[in-house]
N, C-alpha and C positions, 0 to 999 in steps of 0.2 A: 377930669385929664389923663392927656394921654398916654398910652404905653408905653413910649421913650420917656418918659417924666420919671424920674426915680424917684420920686417924692411923692408918688401915688401909692407906693411899698409902705411898712413900715422903716423904723426909721435906720434901724440897722440894716434891714435887707438894703435901702434905698442908699447906703454908705457904701455897699458894698459893690454895686449897680454902676453905681458914680467912679466908683476906683479903677473898679474893670474898663469901663469906657476909658475912661484916661488913663490907664495901660496901653489900652491898645493904638490909641490915637498916638503916644509917645513915641509907644513902638516901629507904628510907622513913618515917622516923621525922620528917626531917627536911623533907624532902616535905610530907608531914602540918601539920606546924609550920607550915611557910611559908602554906601553904594560910589555915589555922585564922588567922592575921597575916594575911593576906591583906584577910581580908573583912572585918578590923576596921581595919588602916591601908589602903585602897586607893591613894595614893601610895607604898607600899613594895617594890611591884614594879618602879615609876621608879627608885628612887633605886637599888635592886640595879642594874638594865638598866645606869644613868650609870655606876653604879663598874665594871663590866666590864673602860675598860683599864685596870683598876689588878688587872687576875686573868695568873696567869703558870702557866710550867708548872714544875714544880720540879728536874723531872730538867736533869740535864748531856747535853750533846754531842750528838750528827744526834737523839739522842730527843727532841730537846726540841720541842715546840711548843705557844707559846703563846694562838695563835689556833685551835686542835683544843681547848683548855681554856674559850680562850669560848666556841667554839661551845657545848660541851655546857653549858656553866648557860644560855644564850642559850635550848636547847630546854626546859633546865626551866625557866624563867621564862614561855616562850612558852605550857604546857604549864597551869601555872598560873593566866596567866591565861583559857586558854579556860575552864576549872573555876571563874572568880570569877564 
């Protein structure tokens, strides 16, 4: 098996690797789509930023951190603004 094959690792590790890869792919596609839309609809980034108070962390217990999730979204929006 190749190094890029997550099945070469333990089942738990393979699942984490596969989830990370999916997250990176979705992040790339979403960022590209948002960049494209923001170019056509300049007010969209303001609307997204205004919606952040409604964003929350779906985790439960001590690992839940709503503000950390919002901060990640703020960084995305800031990066999109810099590119538009």
